[in-house]
N, C-alpha and C positions, 0 to 999 in steps of 0.2 A: 610810667614816671616814678622815679626814685626820690626818696626824701633823705636829706642829709642834715646833720647837725654840725655846724661849723662855728668857729670862734674867730673874732676879728679884734685887732687892737682898737681901742676906743676912738682914736683919731681917724683911722681908716673907716670905721663904721659911720662916723659923722660925715665924712666926705661922701660915702656911699649914699647916705640918706639925703644929702643935698642934691646929689645927681638924680636920685629917684624922683624927687619933687620936680626938678627941672625937666626931666624926661617924661613926667607924668606916667610913671611905670611902677613896677614892683621890684623889691630887692632881688628876688629870685630871678626875674627876667634879666635884670642888669648883670647879675653875677654870671648867668648862663652865657650872655653875650660876651662878657669879658673872658670867660674860659674858652669859648670858641675862637676868639681873636688870638688869644695866647697860643692855643694849640695849632692854629693855622700858621702863625709866625714861626713857631718851633719847627713844624713840619717843613716849611719853606727853608729855614736855616739848615736843617739836616740835609735836604736835597741839594742845596747849594754846596755844602761841604763835600757830599759825595761826587758831585759834578767836578768840583775843583780837584779832588783827588784823582778822578778819572782823566781830566785834562793833563795833569802833571804826569801821570803814568804814560799817556799817549805821547806827550812831548819827549819824554826820555826814550820811548821806543822809536819814535820818528828820528831822533838824533842818532840812535844806534844804526838804524837802517841807512841813513845818509852817510854815516861814517863807513859802513860796510861797502858802499858803492863809490866812495870818493876816488879810489884808485882806478876803478873801471872808467869813471867819468874822465879822469885825467888822461887815460890812455886813448879814449875815443876822441878827445879833443885834438890829439895829434893828427888825426886824419880829416879834420874839418878844414874847409877852405879858409 
């Protein structure tokens, strides 16, 4: 376990203290939970951005392949019934 000294704006500390009473917890426990949630959301957002980038790259590659075969498809349709 590591110990940290942190500072909070007065209003945020008041809100934290109210939540500590409501949760029947400790400040450090609540702050740890909040940091875990934040890091989890950030990680998820980063993964979604990478997936989006990958899908866009695949979309462009798929379009290129389809364009490359467009003429061949047109030619083969001449021989279809």
